[in-house]
VEXDREN-2710 file (C-alpha; in Angstrom, 1 decimal):
% VEXDREN-2710
k/r/px/py/pz
1/MET/55.5/93.3/119.4
2/SER/58.3/93.7/121.5
3/PRO/60.6/96.3/121.1
4/ALA/63.7/93.7/120.9
5/PHE/61.9/91.8/118.3
6/ALA/61.0/95.0/116.3
7/THR/64.6/96.4/115.9
8/THR/65.7/93.3/114.9
9/LEU/63.2/92.5/112.2
10/PHE/62.7/95.5/110.7
11/PRO/66.1/96.8/110.4
12/LEU/67.2/93.3/108.9
13/ILE/64.3/93.7/106.1
14/ALA/65.6/97.5/105.5
15/ALA/69.1/96.6/105.1
16/LEU/68.2/94.2/102.4
17/LEU/66.2/96.7/100.5
18/TYR/69.1/99.0/100.9
19/ALA/71.7/96.6/99.3
20/PHE/69.3/95.8/96.6
21/GLY/68.6/99.9/96.1
22/ALA/72.0/100.6/96.2
23/LEU/72.8/98.2/93.3
24/VAL/69.8/99.5/91.2
25/LEU/71.0/103.5/91.7
26/LYS/74.4/102.2/90.6
27/ARG/73.2/101.1/87.5
28/SER/71.5/104.7/86.8
29/SER/74.4/106.4/87.8
30/ASP/76.8/104.2/85.3
31/LEU/74.0/105.1/82.8
32/GLY/74.8/108.8/83.2
33/VAL/72.2/110.6/85.8
34/GLY/74.6/112.2/87.8
35/LEU/74.9/112.9/91.7
36/TRP/72.6/116.2/91.7
37/ARG/70.0/114.5/89.8
38/THR/70.0/111.4/91.4
39/THR/69.7/113.1/94.7
40/PHE/67.0/115.5/93.4
41/VAL/64.7/112.7/92.0
42/ALA/65.3/110.6/95.0
43/ASN/64.4/112.9/98.0
44/LEU/60.9/113.9/96.0
45/ILE/60.0/110.1/95.9
46/VAL/61.0/109.6/99.1
47/ALA/59.1/112.7/100.4
48/GLY/56.0/111.2/98.5
49/LEU/56.0/107.6/100.1
50/PHE/56.8/109.4/103.9
51/SER/53.5/111.6/103.1
52/PHE/51.8/108.7/103.8
53/LEU/52.7/108.3/107.5
54/TRP/50.8/111.7/107.7
55/LEU/47.5/109.8/107.7
56/LEU/48.4/107.9/111.0
57/GLY/47.6/111.2/113.0
58/GLY/49.5/112.9/115.8
59/PRO/49.4/115.8/118.1
60/PRO/49.4/119.5/116.5
61/VAL/52.3/120.8/114.7
62/GLU/53.7/123.9/116.9
63/ILE/55.4/126.2/114.6
64/ILE/57.6/127.1/117.2
65/ASP/59.4/123.7/117.3
66/LEU/59.9/123.1/113.5
67/TRP/63.4/123.8/114.2
68/GLN/63.8/120.0/115.4
69/PRO/62.6/118.5/111.8
70/GLY/64.6/121.3/110.1
71/VAL/68.0/120.3/112.1
72/ILE/67.2/116.6/111.2
73/ALA/66.4/117.1/107.7
74/MET/69.7/119.4/107.1
75/CYS/71.3/116.1/108.6
76/LEU/69.8/113.9/106.3
77/PHE/70.2/116.0/103.1
78/VAL/74.1/116.2/103.9
79/GLY/74.0/112.2/104.7
80/GLN/72.1/111.8/101.4
81/ILE/74.6/113.9/99.2
82/SER/77.6/112.0/100.4
83/GLN/75.8/108.7/100.3
84/PHE/75.1/109.4/96.6
85/LEU/78.7/110.6/96.0
86/ALA/80.2/107.5/97.4
87/LEU/77.5/105.3/95.4
88/GLU/78.7/107.3/92.3
89/LYS/82.2/107.4/92.4
90/GLY/83.2/104.4/94.2
91/ASP/82.5/100.9/94.6
92/VAL/78.8/99.6/96.0
93/SER/80.7/96.7/98.0
94/VAL/83.0/99.1/99.6
95/ALA/80.6/102.4/100.0
96/VAL/77.9/100.5/101.9
97/PRO/80.6/98.7/104.5
98/VAL/81.6/101.9/105.0
99/PHE/78.2/103.4/105.8
100/GLY/78.2/100.6/108.4
101/LEU/80.2/103.1/110.7
102/LYS/77.3/104.9/111.3
103/VAL/76.6/102.3/114.3
104/ILE/79.5/103.3/116.2
105/LEU/78.8/106.8/115.6
106/VAL/75.3/106.3/116.9
107/ALA/76.7/104.8/120.0
108/PHE/79.2/108.0/120.4
109/PHE/76.6/110.4/119.7
110/THR/73.9/108.8/122.4
111/PRO/75.5/109.8/125.2
112/LEU/76.2/113.4/124.2
113/LEU/72.7/114.1/122.8
114/ILE/70.7/111.8/124.7
115/GLY/72.9/111.5/128.0
116/GLU/73.6/107.2/127.9
117/PRO/77.1/106.6/128.6
118/VAL/79.8/105.0/126.3
119/GLY/82.0/102.1/127.3
120/VAL/85.5/101.1/126.3
121/LYS/84.1/98.7/123.9
122/LEU/83.1/101.6/121.8
123/TRP/86.6/102.2/121.0
124/ILE/87.8/98.9/120.8
125/ALA/85.4/98.3/118.1
126/ALA/86.5/101.7/116.0
127/PHE/89.7/100.1/115.9
128/LEU/88.3/97.1/114.2
129/SER/86.0/99.0/112.0
130/VAL/89.3/100.8/110.7
131/LEU/91.1/97.4/110.1
132/GLY/88.0/96.4/108.2
133/ILE/88.0/99.5/105.9
134/THR/91.9/98.4/105.6
135/PHE/91.2/95.4/104.4
136/MET/88.5/96.5/101.9
137/ASN/91.2/99.0/100.5
138/ARG/92.9/95.7/99.5
139/LYS/93.3/95.4/95.5
140/ASP/95.4/93.0/93.3
141/VAL/98.5/94.0/91.9
142/GLY/98.2/96.3/88.5
143/GLN/94.7/97.0/89.4
144/PRO/94.3/101.1/90.0
145/PRO/91.9/101.7/92.7
146/ARG/88.6/103.1/92.3
147/ASN/88.4/106.4/93.9
148/LEU/88.9/104.8/97.2
149/LEU/89.6/108.5/99.0
150/ILE/86.6/109.8/97.9
151/THR/84.4/107.0/98.7
152/PHE/86.0/106.9/102.3
153/VAL/85.3/110.4/102.8
154/ALA/81.8/110.5/101.4
155/GLY/81.1/107.5/103.4
156/GLY/82.4/108.8/106.5
157/ILE/80.5/112.0/106.4
158/GLY/77.3/110.3/105.3
159/ALA/77.9/108.0/108.5
160/VAL/78.1/110.9/110.5
161/ALA/75.2/113.0/109.5
162/PHE/73.1/109.6/109.5
163/ALA/74.2/108.7/112.6
164/ILE/72.9/112.2/114.2
165/PHE/69.7/111.9/112.3
166/ASP/69.0/108.6/113.9
167/VAL/69.6/110.0/117.4
168/LEU/67.8/112.9/116.7
169/VAL/64.6/110.9/115.7
170/GLN/64.8/108.7/118.8
171/LYS/65.1/111.8/121.0
172/TRP/62.3/113.7/119.5
173/GLY/60.2/110.8/117.8
174/PRO/57.9/110.3/121.3
175/TYR/57.1/114.2/121.5
176/TRP/56.1/114.5/117.7
177/GLY/54.9/110.9/116.9
178/VAL/55.6/109.0/113.7
179/GLY/52.7/110.8/111.6
180/ARG/54.2/114.0/111.8
181/LEU/57.7/114.0/112.5
182/LEU/59.0/112.2/109.6
183/PRO/56.3/113.6/107.1
184/CYS/58.2/116.7/108.2
185/ILE/61.8/115.9/108.0
186/PHE/61.2/114.7/104.6
187/TRP/59.3/117.4/103.2
188/ILE/61.9/120.1/104.3
189/ASN/64.5/117.6/102.8
190/ALA/62.6/117.6/99.6
191/LEU/62.2/121.5/99.6
192/LEU/66.2/121.8/100.1
193/SER/66.5/119.4/97.5
194/PHE/65.4/122.3/94.7
195/GLY/68.6/124.0/95.4
196/LEU/70.7/121.3/93.7
197/ILE/68.7/121.9/90.0
198/PHE/71.4/124.4/89.7
199/ARG/74.2/122.2/89.7
200/PHE/72.4/119.5/87.1
201/SER/74.8/118.7/84.3
202/ALA/71.4/118.9/82.0
203/PRO/67.7/119.2/82.7
204/LEU/65.8/116.1/84.1
205/SER/64.4/115.7/80.4
206/ALA/67.9/114.8/79.0
207/ILE/67.9/111.9/81.3
208/ARG/68.1/108.6/78.9
209/VAL/65.0/106.7/78.8
210/GLN/66.4/103.5/79.9
211/ALA/67.9/105.0/83.1
212/TRP/64.5/106.3/84.5
213/PRO/63.6/102.7/85.4
214/TRP/66.6/102.4/87.5
215/LEU/66.5/105.8/89.0
216/VAL/62.9/105.4/90.2
217/GLY/63.2/101.9/91.2
218/GLY/66.3/102.5/93.5
219/ALA/64.8/105.6/94.7
220/ALA/61.8/103.9/95.3
221/LEU/63.7/101.3/97.4
222/LEU/65.8/103.2/99.5
223/GLY/62.5/105.0/100.5
224/THR/60.7/102.4/101.4
225/GLN/63.7/101.2/103.2
226/SER/63.9/104.4/105.2
227/ILE/59.9/104.3/106.1
228/ILE/60.7/100.8/107.8
229/PHE/64.3/101.5/109.5
230/VAL/63.1/105.4/110.6
231/SER/59.7/104.4/111.9
232/THR/61.2/101.7/113.9
233/LEU/63.5/104.2/115.4
234/ALA/60.6/106.8/116.4
235/VAL/58.5/104.0/117.9
236/PHE/60.5/101.9/119.6
237/GLY/63.9/103.8/120.1
238/LYS/66.9/101.4/120.6
239/ALA/69.1/103.4/118.0
240/THR/72.2/101.2/118.7
241/SER/70.7/98.2/118.5
242/ALA/68.6/98.7/115.6
243/ASN/71.6/100.0/113.6
244/ILE/73.4/96.8/114.5
245/VAL/70.8/94.7/112.4
246/TYR/70.8/97.3/109.8
247/SER/74.6/97.6/109.7
248/SER/74.4/93.8/107.9
249/ARG/73.6/95.9/104.3
250/GLY/77.5/96.2/104.1
251/LEU/77.7/92.4/104.1
252/LEU/74.8/92.1/102.0
253/SER/75.8/94.6/99.5
254/VAL/79.2/92.5/99.2
255/VAL/77.4/89.1/98.7
256/LEU/74.8/90.6/96.4
257/VAL/77.4/92.3/94.2
258/TRP/79.6/88.8/94.1
259/MET/76.3/86.8/93.5
260/ILE/73.9/88.9/91.2
261/GLY/75.8/91.8/90.2
262/HIS/75.9/90.7/86.9
263/TRP/71.9/91.4/86.4
264/PHE/72.7/95.2/87.3
265/MET/75.7/95.2/84.6
266/ASN/77.8/95.9/87.8
267/ALA/81.7/95.4/87.2
268/GLU/82.8/94.9/90.6
269/GLN/82.4/91.1/90.3
270/HIS/85.2/91.0/87.6
271/LEU/87.6/92.6/90.7
272/GLY/88.7/89.2/91.1
273/PRO/87.9/86.7/93.7
274/LYS/91.1/88.1/95.9
275/VAL/89.7/91.5/96.2
276/MET/86.3/90.4/97.1
277/ARG/87.9/87.9/99.7
278/TRP/89.6/91.1/101.2
279/ARG/86.2/93.2/100.8
280/LEU/83.9/90.2/102.6
281/ALA/86.4/89.7/105.4
282/GLY/86.8/94.1/106.1
283/ALA/82.9/93.7/106.1
284/LEU/82.9/90.9/108.5
285/LEU/85.1/92.8/110.8
286/MET/83.1/96.1/110.4
287/MET/80.2/93.9/111.5
288/SER/82.2/92.3/114.8
289/ALA/82.8/95.5/115.6
290/ILE/79.7/97.0/115.4
291/VAL/78.1/93.9/117.4
292/LEU/80.9/94.7/119.9
293/VAL/79.1/98.0/120.8
294/VAL/76.1/96.3/122.3
295/VAL/76.9/93.1/124.0
END
């Protein structure tokens, strides 16, 4: 399979799974699971899924090099907490498109960490992205914003953390191999997650029975899309190109909320057609900015 085809097909599949996973996890949040318990459970499930990649084999793991997956895992940990905070406090149709800023940040960090040059188009794309966020900030008169500041800040921090994550996976993936680097990253991330237990509002046993299918299902969807997308970066590289396609999750999230949000008891579709049109336009502007980065 050619790198160009792989970095189009697999990120697209991952984007669709992510959009569904975000809706499912949003439902578990509405049922009172909470940020810290969601992050903890999701990270354990994702680590378990990534463990299967160890069967692919790879070079011997050198203890002296473990700092590399450790740094990547820290970026992942910060990104996940920011991501779940944005999804818990804000609207899916706003939070997910903001995460799409990651691809511009990938293009920005790539020359800093790998050495590839950055063109003027990056800054034009950044302007279009800011304009897109402004469009998503529009609301009907009389409808108060839903934690927009927290959503944008948390989503932005998550975008930075995940951008560095992607670039470092591309940088160190060939040296480690998919079957060694990725399991080590997600095992370390799972260990870091045990520190979240002290922030639980209640033990895991207190989670409502009806919330568990949404929590586990959402975590499994995010874990599956992570395997697909991150493995694509480690094998084929082309982090910026892959992120262009992957950024379609922002547009997909808006469309899914609009069309099938009621399946997940999601109230965002009741914000009104005017608000959703602005958000759709904002998502399209952000996708245009992302495409401009690599054209």
